[in-house]
Structures are given as structure tokens and as C-alpha cells.
C-alpha positions as a Markdown table, in Angstrom:
| # | Residue | x | y | z |
|---|---|---|---|---|
| 1 | Met | -11.2 | -9.0 | -6.2 |
| 2 | Thr | -11.5 | -12.9 | -6.5 |
| 3 | Arg | -12.6 | -14.8 | -3.6 |
| 4 | Thr | -9.0 | -16.8 | -4.3 |
| 5 | Thr | -7.2 | -13.6 | -4.3 |
| 6 | Arg | -8.9 | -12.5 | -0.6 |
| 7 | Asn | -8.4 | -16.1 | 1.1 |
| 8 | Ala | -5.1 | -15.6 | -0.1 |
| 9 | Leu | -4.3 | -12.1 | 1.8 |
| 10 | Lys | -6.2 | -13.0 | 4.6 |
| 11 | Ser | -3.7 | -15.9 | 5.2 |
| 12 | Asn | -0.9 | -12.8 | 4.8 |
| 13 | Pro | -0.6 | -11.7 | 8.4 |
| 14 | Ala | 0.7 | -8.4 | 6.9 |
| 15 | Val | -2.3 | -7.6 | 5.7 |
| 16 | Ile | -4.5 | -6.0 | 8.0 |
| 17 | Ser | -7.0 | -4.1 | 6.3 |
| 18 | Ile | -8.9 | -5.8 | 2.4 |
| 19 | Ser | -11.8 | -4.1 | 0.9 |
| 20 | Asn | -12.5 | -4.8 | -2.7 |
| 21 | Lys | -10.7 | -1.7 | -4.1 |
| 22 | Glu | -8.1 | -1.2 | -1.1 |
| 23 | Val | -5.8 | -3.5 | 0.8 |
| 24 | Glu | -3.5 | -2.0 | 3.8 |
| 25 | Val | 0.3 | -3.7 | 4.6 |
| 26 | Phe | 1.5 | -2.8 | 8.1 |
| 27 | Ile | 4.0 | -5.2 | 10.1 |
| 28 | Asp | 4.7 | -4.0 | 13.8 |
| 29 | Gly | 8.4 | -3.7 | 14.7 |
| 30 | Gly | 7.7 | -3.3 | 18.4 |
| 31 | Asn | 5.2 | 0.2 | 20.4 |
| 32 | Gly | 3.6 | 0.4 | 17.7 |
| 33 | Arg | 5.9 | 1.6 | 15.0 |
| 34 | Ala | 6.7 | 0.2 | 11.3 |
| 35 | Asp | 9.3 | -2.6 | 10.8 |
| 36 | Tyr | 10.1 | -0.7 | 7.5 |
| 37 | Asp | 12.0 | -3.1 | 5.5 |
| 38 | Ala | 9.7 | -5.7 | 6.6 |
| 39 | Thr | 6.2 | -3.8 | 5.2 |
| 40 | Glu | 8.0 | -2.7 | 2.3 |
| 41 | Ala | 9.2 | -6.5 | 1.6 |
| 42 | Ala | 5.3 | -7.4 | 2.2 |
| 43 | Gly | 3.7 | -4.4 | 0.6 |
| 44 | Gln | 5.6 | -5.2 | -2.4 |
| 45 | Glu | 4.4 | -8.8 | -2.4 |
| 46 | Val | 0.9 | -7.7 | -1.9 |
| 47 | Ala | 1.1 | -5.6 | -5.1 |
| 48 | Thr | 2.8 | -8.1 | -7.1 |
| 49 | Leu | 0.2 | -10.4 | -6.3 |
| 50 | Leu | -2.7 | -7.8 | -7.3 |
| 51 | Gly | -1.1 | -5.5 | -9.7 |
| 52 | Trp | -1.8 | -2.4 | -7.7 |
| 53 | Gly | 0.0 | 0.6 | -7.1 |
| 54 | Gly | -0.1 | 2.9 | -3.7 |
| 55 | Tyr | 1.3 | 4.8 | -1.2 |
| 56 | Arg | 3.7 | 4.7 | 2.5 |
| 57 | Ser | 1.2 | 6.3 | 5.4 |
| 58 | Gly | 2.5 | 8.8 | 7.9 |
| 59 | Tyr | 2.9 | 5.7 | 10.4 |
| 60 | Gly | 4.6 | 3.2 | 8.0 |
| 61 | Ser | 1.8 | 0.9 | 6.3 |
| 62 | Trp | 1.5 | 0.6 | 2.4 |
| 63 | Val | -2.1 | 1.1 | 1.3 |
| 64 | Leu | -2.7 | -0.1 | -2.1 |
| 65 | Arg | -5.6 | 0.8 | -4.1 |
| 66 | Ala | -7.2 | -0.4 | -7.3 |
| 67 | Gly | -6.5 | 2.0 | -10.7 |
| 68 | Tyr | -3.8 | 3.8 | -8.0 |
| 69 | Arg | -1.9 | 6.5 | -10.3 |
| 70 | Ala | 1.4 | 8.1 | -9.0 |
| 71 | Asp | 1.6 | 11.6 | -9.5 |
| 72 | Thr | 4.9 | 12.2 | -11.8 |
| 73 | Ser | 4.8 | 16.0 | -12.4 |
| 74 | Asp | 6.8 | 18.3 | -11.1 |
| 75 | Tyr | 5.6 | 19.2 | -7.3 |
| 76 | Cys | 7.8 | 22.9 | -7.9 |
| 77 | Asp | 6.1 | 23.4 | -11.5 |
| 78 | Thr | 3.6 | 26.1 | -10.8 |
| 79 | Ala | 1.2 | 23.8 | -14.1 |
| 80 | Ser | 0.9 | 21.2 | -11.2 |
| 81 | Pro | -2.0 | 20.7 | -9.2 |
| 82 | Ala | -0.1 | 20.1 | -6.1 |
| 83 | His | 2.1 | 23.4 | -6.4 |
| 84 | Tyr | -1.0 | 25.4 | -5.0 |
């Protein structure tokens, strides 16, 4: 990650955590709960800037990781590693 990119992320109030290979995006909607729509929009903006993919955490933040790939196999397929 370049210094320019890191500085752009630091200036974004939705970015709560930055490391070389992971960025976390979260907007509090009140009482510690995520504002899902705003967090989704901010996450998409950061993902476009970095070119990374990621996933939504249990409390509503987006965790973007370098080299992230979503599993495209069918969960119910017995050949899927997620099945067992």
C-alpha cells in the first residue's frame, strides 16, 4: 500500500482499522450498531480505491483484504470444502 493511499484512507472517517493487507470500514448508526447502507457505500468506495475484496463481519463492518477471493462453490455440494 502506498503512502498516498494510506493517507487517503486515514482521511476517511469510516475507516476504523488499517494495515498493509487489511482495512476495516464501519459507520456507527447509533448504540454501537452499524448503519448498514452507509457502511456498504463506504466499503464499496474503499474497495474501489484499493481494488480489494472482502466480507461483512458479524457486527456490520466490512473487512477488505488484499488478495481476497470469495468461495464460489455450492455449500451443499459434497465436494465443497465448506460442506464438512
